[in-house]
C-alpha positions as CSV (number, residue, x, y, z in Angstrom):
1,X,37.2,-45.6,-5.3
2,X,38.3,-42.9,-2.8
3,X,39.3,-39.7,-4.3
4,X,42.8,-38.5,-3.3
5,X,42.9,-34.9,-2.2
6,X,45.4,-32.2,-1.3
7,X,44.9,-31.6,2.4
8,X,46.2,-28.9,4.7
9,X,46.4,-30.0,8.4
10,X,46.7,-27.4,11.2
11,X,47.6,-28.8,14.6
12,X,49.8,-31.5,13.1
13,X,52.1,-31.3,16.2
14,X,49.3,-32.0,18.5
15,X,47.8,-35.3,19.9
16,X,45.2,-36.0,17.1
17,X,47.0,-34.2,14.3
18,X,50.3,-36.2,14.8
19,X,48.3,-39.4,14.4
20,X,46.1,-38.3,11.5
21,X,48.9,-37.1,9.1
22,X,50.3,-40.6,8.5
23,X,46.9,-42.0,8.0
24,X,46.1,-39.4,5.3
25,X,49.4,-40.2,3.7
26,X,48.7,-43.9,3.7
27,X,45.3,-43.3,2.2
28,X,47.0,-41.5,-0.8
29,X,46.2,-37.9,0.1
30,X,48.8,-35.2,-0.5
31,X,49.5,-33.5,2.8
32,X,50.7,-30.0,3.8
33,X,51.0,-29.0,7.4
34,X,51.2,-25.5,9.0
35,X,53.3,-25.2,12.1
36,X,54.7,-22.2,14.0
37,X,58.1,-24.1,14.2
38,X,59.1,-26.5,11.5
39,X,61.7,-27.8,14.0
40,X,59.0,-29.6,16.1
41,X,58.4,-31.9,13.1
42,X,62.1,-32.7,12.4
43,X,62.0,-36.1,13.9
44,X,58.5,-37.4,13.1
45,X,58.7,-40.5,10.9
46,X,56.5,-38.8,8.2
47,X,58.4,-35.7,7.9
48,X,59.8,-36.2,4.4
49,X,56.4,-37.2,3.1
50,X,54.7,-33.9,3.7
51,X,55.2,-30.3,2.7
52,X,55.9,-28.2,5.8
53,X,55.0,-24.5,5.9
54,X,56.0,-22.4,8.8
55,X,53.5,-19.8,10.0
56,X,51.1,-18.6,12.5
57,X,47.3,-18.8,12.3
58,X,47.2,-15.3,13.8
59,X,48.9,-14.0,10.6
60,X,46.4,-13.9,7.7
61,X,49.2,-13.8,5.2
62,X,50.6,-17.1,6.6
63,X,47.2,-18.7,6.5
64,X,46.5,-17.6,3.0
65,X,49.7,-19.1,1.7
66,X,49.0,-22.4,3.5
67,X,45.5,-22.7,2.0
68,X,46.7,-22.0,-1.6
69,X,46.3,-25.0,-3.8
70,X,44.6,-27.2,-1.1
71,X,41.3,-28.8,-1.5
72,X,40.6,-29.7,2.1
73,X,41.7,-28.2,5.4
74,X,41.6,-30.2,8.6
75,X,41.4,-27.8,11.6
76,X,42.6,-29.4,14.8
77,X,43.9,-26.3,16.8
78,X,42.4,-25.6,20.3
79,X,43.7,-23.4,23.0
80,X,45.3,-25.2,26.0
81,X,45.1,-22.1,28.2
82,X,42.3,-21.8,30.8
83,X,42.9,-18.0,31.2
84,X,42.9,-14.9,29.2
85,X,41.1,-14.0,26.0
86,X,41.4,-17.4,24.5
87,X,37.8,-17.4,23.2
88,X,38.6,-14.3,21.1
89,X,41.9,-15.7,20.0
90,X,40.3,-19.0,18.9
91,X,37.6,-17.1,17.0
92,X,40.2,-14.9,15.3
93,X,42.4,-17.8,14.1
94,X,39.3,-19.7,12.8
95,X,38.2,-16.6,11.0
96,X,41.6,-16.2,9.3
97,X,41.4,-19.8,8.2
98,X,37.8,-19.6,7.0
99,X,38.5,-16.4,5.0
100,X,41.7,-17.8,3.5
101,X,39.9,-21.1,2.6
102,X,37.1,-19.3,0.8
103,X,39.5,-17.1,-1.1
104,X,41.6,-20.1,-2.1
105,X,38.7,-22.2,-3.4
106,X,39.0,-24.9,-0.6
107,X,36.3,-27.5,-1.1
108,X,35.9,-28.7,2.5
109,X,36.9,-27.9,6.1
110,X,36.9,-30.6,8.6
111,X,36.8,-29.4,12.2
112,X,37.1,-31.5,15.4
113,X,35.2,-30.0,18.3
114,X,33.7,-31.3,21.5
115,X,30.4,-33.1,22.3
116,X,28.2,-30.8,24.3
117,X,24.5,-30.4,25.3
118,X,22.0,-27.9,23.9
119,X,22.6,-25.5,26.8
120,X,23.0,-21.7,27.1
121,X,25.3,-22.3,30.1
122,X,28.2,-24.1,28.4
123,X,31.6,-23.8,29.9
124,X,34.0,-21.2,28.2
125,X,35.9,-23.9,26.4
126,X,32.9,-25.9,25.2
127,X,31.2,-22.6,24.2
128,X,34.4,-21.6,22.3
129,X,34.6,-24.9,20.4
130,X,31.0,-24.6,19.5
131,X,31.4,-21.1,18.4
132,X,34.4,-22.0,16.1
133,X,32.3,-24.8,14.5
134,X,29.4,-22.4,13.9
135,X,31.9,-19.9,12.2
136,X,33.2,-22.5,9.8
137,X,29.5,-23.6,9.0
138,X,28.7,-20.1,8.0
139,X,32.0,-19.5,6.2
140,X,30.8,-20.3,2.7
141,X,33.1,-23.4,2.6
142,X,31.4,-26.7,3.2
143,X,32.2,-27.9,6.6
144,X,32.0,-31.2,8.5
145,X,32.2,-30.2,12.2
146,X,32.7,-33.3,14.3
147,X,31.7,-33.1,17.9
148,X,33.6,-35.8,19.8
149,X,33.1,-37.1,23.3
150,X,36.0,-37.7,25.7
151,X,38.9,-39.2,23.6
152,X,40.4,-42.4,25.1
153,X,43.8,-43.5,23.8
154,X,47.4,-43.8,25.0
155,X,48.7,-40.3,25.7
156,X,45.4,-38.5,25.5
157,X,44.8,-35.9,28.3
158,X,41.4,-37.4,29.3
159,X,42.9,-40.9,29.6
160,X,46.0,-39.7,31.5
161,X,43.7,-37.8,34.0
162,X,41.7,-41.0,34.5
163,X,44.7,-43.2,34.8
164,X,46.5,-41.1,37.4
165,X,43.5,-40.3,39.5
166,X,42.7,-44.0,39.6
167,X,46.3,-45.3,40.2
168,X,47.2,-42.6,42.9
169,X,44.1,-42.5,44.9
170,X,42.8,-45.6,46.8
171,X,39.8,-43.5,47.8
172,X,38.4,-40.9,45.5
173,X,36.7,-37.8,47.0
174,X,35.1,-36.3,43.9
175,X,32.8,-33.5,42.7
176,X,29.3,-34.2,41.7
177,X,30.2,-34.5,38.1
178,X,31.4,-38.1,38.7
179,X,27.7,-38.9,38.3
180,X,27.2,-37.2,35.0
181,X,26.8,-39.3,31.9
182,X,29.5,-39.2,29.2
183,X,30.1,-41.1,25.9
184,X,33.8,-41.7,25.5
185,X,35.2,-42.5,22.2
186,X,38.4,-44.4,21.3
187,X,41.1,-42.3,19.5
188,X,41.3,-44.9,16.7
189,X,37.5,-44.2,15.9
190,X,37.9,-40.4,16.0
191,X,40.8,-40.9,13.4
192,X,38.5,-43.1,11.4
193,X,35.9,-40.4,11.1
194,X,38.4,-37.7,10.5
195,X,39.9,-39.6,7.6
196,X,36.5,-40.3,6.2
197,X,35.3,-36.7,6.5
198,X,38.2,-35.6,4.1
199,X,36.3,-37.3,1.2
200,X,32.7,-36.5,2.1
201,X,30.7,-34.9,-0.7
202,X,31.2,-31.2,-1.1
203,X,27.6,-30.2,-0.4
204,X,27.7,-31.5,3.2
205,X,27.7,-28.7,5.7
206,X,26.6,-29.5,9.2
207,X,27.7,-30.8,12.7
208,X,27.9,-34.6,13.6
209,X,28.1,-36.0,17.0
210,X,30.7,-38.7,17.7
211,X,30.7,-41.0,20.6
212,X,31.6,-44.7,21.4
213,X,29.1,-47.6,22.2
214,X,29.2,-47.0,25.9
215,X,27.4,-44.4,27.9
216,X,29.0,-44.2,31.4
217,X,29.3,-42.1,34.5
218,X,32.7,-40.5,35.0
219,X,33.1,-42.7,38.2
220,X,32.4,-45.9,36.1
221,X,35.1,-44.8,33.7
222,X,37.6,-44.6,36.6
223,X,36.6,-48.0,37.9
224,X,36.6,-49.5,34.4
225,X,40.2,-48.3,34.1
226,X,41.0,-50.0,37.5
227,X,39.6,-53.3,36.3
228,X,41.8,-53.1,33.1
229,X,44.9,-52.2,35.0
230,X,44.4,-54.8,37.6
231,X,43.6,-52.5,40.4
232,X,41.0,-52.7,43.1
233,X,37.7,-50.8,42.5
234,X,38.0,-47.3,44.0
235,X,35.3,-46.1,46.4
236,X,34.1,-42.8,45.0
237,X,32.3,-40.2,47.3
238,X,30.7,-37.3,45.4
239,X,31.2,-34.1,47.4
240,X,29.1,-31.0,46.7
241,X,31.8,-28.6,47.9
242,X,34.3,-29.4,45.3
243,X,33.7,-26.7,42.7
244,X,35.2,-26.9,39.2
245,X,38.1,-24.6,40.4
246,X,38.8,-26.6,43.4
247,X,38.7,-29.9,41.5
248,X,41.1,-28.5,39.0
249,X,43.6,-27.7,41.8
250,X,43.1,-31.3,43.0
251,X,43.7,-32.8,39.5
252,X,46.7,-30.4,39.0
253,X,48.3,-31.9,42.2
254,X,47.7,-35.5,41.8
255,X,48.1,-36.0,38.0
256,X,50.5,-34.7,35.3
257,X,47.7,-32.6,33.9
258,X,48.7,-28.9,34.5
259,X,45.9,-26.6,36.0
260,X,45.5,-24.7,32.7
261,X,44.5,-27.9,31.0
262,X,42.7,-29.4,33.9
263,X,40.3,-26.5,34.0
264,X,38.7,-27.0,30.5
265,X,38.5,-30.7,31.0
266,X,36.7,-30.5,34.3
267,X,34.5,-27.7,33.0
268,X,33.3,-29.9,30.2
269,X,32.4,-32.6,32.8
270,X,29.8,-30.5,34.4
271,X,27.2,-31.7,31.8
272,X,25.7,-34.9,30.5
273,X,27.5,-35.1,27.2
274,X,26.0,-37.9,25.0
275,X,25.4,-38.5,21.3
276,X,22.0,-37.1,20.2
277,X,22.2,-38.4,16.6
278,X,24.1,-41.0,14.6
279,X,23.8,-39.4,11.3
280,X,27.5,-39.6,10.6
281,X,27.1,-43.3,9.9
282,X,25.1,-42.5,6.7
283,X,28.1,-40.7,5.3
284,X,31.0,-42.5,6.9
285,X,30.2,-46.1,7.8
286,X,31.7,-47.3,11.2
287,X,34.9,-49.3,11.3
288,X,34.6,-52.8,9.9
289,X,34.9,-54.3,13.4
290,X,32.6,-51.7,14.9
291,X,33.2,-48.9,17.3
292,X,35.6,-49.6,20.2
293,X,34.2,-50.0,23.6
294,X,35.5,-48.0,26.5
295,X,37.2,-51.0,28.3
296,X,38.8,-52.2,25.0
297,X,40.1,-48.6,24.4
298,X,41.7,-48.6,27.8
299,X,43.2,-52.0,27.3
300,X,44.7,-51.0,24.0
301,X,46.1,-47.8,25.5
302,X,47.7,-49.7,28.3
303,X,49.2,-52.2,25.9
304,X,50.8,-49.4,23.8
305,X,52.2,-47.8,26.9
306,X,53.7,-51.2,28.0
307,X,55.3,-51.7,24.6
308,X,56.5,-48.2,24.3
309,X,54.6,-47.5,21.1
310,X,52.6,-44.4,22.0
311,X,52.4,-42.4,18.8
312,X,51.6,-39.0,20.3
313,X,50.8,-37.7,23.6
314,X,48.8,-34.6,25.0
315,X,52.1,-33.0,26.3
316,X,53.5,-33.1,22.8
317,X,51.5,-29.9,22.0
318,X,53.1,-26.8,23.3
319,X,51.3,-25.1,26.1
320,X,49.7,-21.7,25.2
321,X,51.9,-19.7,27.5
322,X,54.9,-21.8,27.8
323,X,58.3,-20.3,26.7
324,X,58.8,-21.1,23.0
325,X,61.9,-19.1,22.1
326,X,64.9,-21.1,21.1
327,X,68.3,-20.6,22.6
328,X,70.4,-18.1,20.6
329,X,73.5,-19.6,19.1
330,X,75.7,-17.5,21.3
331,X,73.8,-16.6,24.5
332,X,76.5,-14.2,25.7
333,X,75.9,-12.0,22.6
334,X,72.2,-12.3,22.4
335,X,71.5,-8.9,24.1
336,X,70.3,-10.6,27.4
337,X,71.7,-10.8,30.9
338,X,72.7,-14.4,31.0
339,X,73.7,-16.7,33.9
340,X,75.5,-20.0,33.0
341,X,76.4,-23.0,35.1
342,X,78.9,-25.0,33.1
343,X,80.5,-28.5,34.0
344,X,82.9,-30.6,32.0
345,X,84.0,-34.2,32.7
346,X,86.5,-36.4,30.9
347,X,85.8,-40.1,30.7
348,X,86.9,-43.3,29.1
349,X,83.3,-44.5,28.7
350,X,82.3,-45.5,25.3
351,X,80.6,-42.9,23.1
352,X,77.5,-45.0,22.7
353,X,77.1,-45.6,26.4
354,X,77.6,-41.9,27.3
355,X,75.0,-40.9,24.7
356,X,72.6,-43.5,26.0
357,X,72.7,-42.1,29.4
358,X,72.2,-38.5,28.2
359,X,69.3,-39.4,25.9
360,X,67.7,-41.6,28.6
361,X,67.6,-38.8,31.3
362,X,64.3,-37.9,33.0
363,X,61.2,-39.7,33.5
364,X,61.6,-43.0,35.3
365,X,65.3,-42.7,35.0
366,X,65.6,-39.6,37.0
367,X,68.0,-36.7,36.8
368,X,71.1,-38.3,38.5
369,X,71.4,-36.0,41.3
370,X,69.5,-35.1,44.6
371,X,66.1,-36.6,43.7
372,X,64.4,-34.8,46.6
373,X,65.4,-31.4,45.2
374,X,64.0,-32.2,41.8
375,X,60.8,-33.6,43.4
376,X,60.4,-30.4,45.5
377,X,60.9,-28.1,42.4
378,X,58.3,-30.2,40.5
379,X,55.7,-29.9,43.4
380,X,56.4,-26.2,43.7
381,X,55.9,-25.9,40.0
382,X,52.5,-27.8,40.2
383,X,51.4,-25.5,43.2
384,X,51.8,-22.4,41.0
385,X,49.9,-23.9,38.0
386,X,52.9,-25.3,36.1
387,X,53.3,-28.7,34.4
388,X,55.2,-30.2,37.3
389,X,57.9,-33.0,37.1
390,X,55.6,-36.0,36.4
391,X,54.8,-35.6,32.7
392,X,57.6,-38.2,32.4
393,X,58.7,-39.0,28.8
394,X,57.0,-40.8,25.8
395,X,59.7,-43.3,25.2
396,X,62.1,-44.9,27.8
397,X,65.3,-44.6,25.6
398,X,64.8,-42.2,22.8
399,X,63.9,-38.5,22.5
400,X,62.7,-36.4,19.5
401,X,62.5,-32.7,18.9
402,X,59.4,-31.3,20.5
403,X,58.9,-34.2,23.1
404,X,57.9,-33.2,26.6
405,X,60.4,-34.4,29.2
406,X,59.1,-33.8,32.8
407,X,59.1,-30.0,33.0
408,X,61.3,-29.5,30.0
409,X,60.7,-29.5,26.3
410,X,63.3,-31.1,23.8
411,X,64.4,-28.2,21.8
412,X,67.1,-30.0,19.8
413,X,68.5,-33.5,19.5
414,X,71.7,-34.2,17.6
415,X,72.1,-38.0,18.1
416,X,75.4,-38.9,19.7
417,X,76.4,-35.3,20.2
418,X,73.8,-32.9,21.9
419,X,70.6,-32.8,23.8
420,X,69.1,-29.3,24.4
421,X,66.1,-28.9,26.7
422,X,64.0,-25.8,27.1
423,X,62.4,-25.2,30.6
424,X,58.6,-25.1,30.7
425,X,58.4,-24.9,34.5
426,X,57.3,-21.6,36.0
427,X,60.4,-19.4,36.3
428,X,60.9,-15.6,36.2
429,X,62.9,-15.8,33.0
430,X,63.8,-18.5,30.4
431,X,66.0,-21.4,31.0
432,X,67.7,-24.3,29.0
433,X,69.7,-27.3,29.9
434,X,72.2,-28.5,27.3
435,X,74.0,-31.9,27.5
436,X,76.8,-32.6,25.0
437,X,79.5,-35.3,24.3
438,X,82.5,-35.2,22.0
439,X,85.5,-37.3,21.4
440,X,89.0,-36.1,22.4
441,X,91.5,-38.7,21.5
442,X,90.6,-41.9,23.1
443,X,88.5,-40.2,25.7
444,X,85.1,-38.5,25.8
445,X,84.3,-35.0,27.1
446,X,80.9,-34.6,28.7
447,X,79.8,-30.9,28.8
448,X,76.8,-29.7,30.7
449,X,75.4,-26.2,30.6
450,X,72.4,-24.6,32.5
451,X,71.6,-21.3,30.8
452,X,69.2,-18.8,32.2
453,X,68.0,-15.4,31.0
454,X,66.4,-13.7,33.9
455,X,63.3,-11.3,33.8
456,X,63.6,-8.4,36.0
457,X,64.8,-8.3,39.6
458,X,62.7,-11.5,40.4
459,X,64.6,-13.3,37.9
460,X,68.0,-12.4,39.1
461,X,67.0,-13.1,42.8
462,X,65.8,-16.5,41.7
463,X,69.2,-17.4,40.2
464,X,71.2,-16.1,43.1
465,X,69.0,-17.9,45.7
466,X,69.7,-21.2,43.9
467,X,73.4,-20.7,43.4
468,X,74.3,-22.5,46.6
469,X,72.3,-25.6,45.3
470,X,73.9,-25.7,41.9
471,X,77.1,-27.2,43.3
472,X,75.1,-30.1,44.6
473,X,72.5,-30.5,41.8
474,X,74.5,-29.8,38.6
475,X,78.0,-31.0,39.8
476,X,76.3,-34.1,41.1
477,X,74.4,-34.6,37.9
478,X,77.6,-34.4,35.7
479,X,79.4,-36.8,38.0
480,X,76.6,-39.3,38.1
481,X,76.0,-39.2,34.4
482,X,79.7,-40.0,33.7
483,X,79.9,-42.7,36.3
484,X,76.8,-44.3,34.9
485,X,78.2,-44.3,31.4
486,X,81.4,-45.8,32.7
487,X,79.5,-48.6,34.5
488,X,77.6,-49.4,31.3
489,X,80.8,-49.5,29.3
490,X,82.4,-52.0,31.8
491,X,79.2,-54.1,31.6
492,X,79.4,-54.1,27.8
493,X,83.1,-55.1,27.8
494,X,82.3,-58.0,30.3
495,X,79.5,-59.2,28.1
496,X,81.7,-59.3,25.0
497,X,84.4,-61.3,26.8
498,X,81.8,-63.8,27.8
């Protein structure tokens, strides 16, 4: 019989963590999560089943409080930034966790790192992940350090990169790394081993390699995706001139993966990364139906996307250097220079229809005004290393706090009343877009605010340069949203009459 334990999960707002937490709960474990902002977990379906502690891994006191009373810590935090001193930061946060876990009497650390070869020439990101694993193994707290291959699942960054490269390009000029051998693993299998590792005997302290049943070249993975997606096979021509840096620029432009995330993914593909031992199976038996093959993993991911049942996505995790401050309750009195573009429209449209249009904005539904201007802004953001406009949205009709929405992040959702988005595009300042609806008599008032806190002279010039376009973009947006809501209301009335 499996022992139920008290488990602290770090990285619960991320791709793997957001899927692991409900599985831990369903297995009977008691779960606490540590997050920098509890608001990001407001809308997750398991929110009321866990204890949420707000804190920062860079603050030893926060980490100590989070570890107190926990038997197991699952560490799923990795830097998404390809620049700066991220190696030092990752080691610092891991050291805080290790020290706090030892002091609190934690019985087990479970860490998810990356599969890598025995090489002194590892990329910075693989080197950093390996170093964090080594730190935990030497911490005095028994550690299971899982080293996983490329994770394939709906919403994973690796899957999204493969998907977009294959779908966008009929012919693929590629770096030499498309010939390297990799051993991808389905996200469901990663979760299986993470869940099992929580209950591994306390004296186990070592690394374990994780990989699926297939060893493939990266080019074979792209064409395997093409087959499952019903696309023609893509001719692939390895080019020796495409360095990792150049390749990351290429990926940044033709996929939703921003450059700062494309760099670590591509750096990790410079090596053959295959499983060297299968010792994990002696401690945690494989799933009853066996490990999931690559093509099946792709098929399952595509089915989830089609059904709109993607649990978590890579862009749900906040980027390392993206703005994270919430909009002050009263921007005009927040001690900042503030620019506001505000529009109001009165409409007879039904409340439900107006809210449906507001909540459905972005992604494939667009932004209801001047599509070319939005597209150009997205491409410009990509060129300067931003997230761009084509991250899309996780669900076609509903939004939750913390969701990514093109180059915005959902900061707050009040169903039927207010949607607030925080900009994650590259701008010399901080920006928000707020869409509201309220009833006034038998009519609805739609209110739209674009709010901008400029940084320095560049921030002010940025706003003033765009002022002439606001009348087109924001006024058109308000008008089209209201018209769309009215059209939907009329359609609903007609359907009821029939």
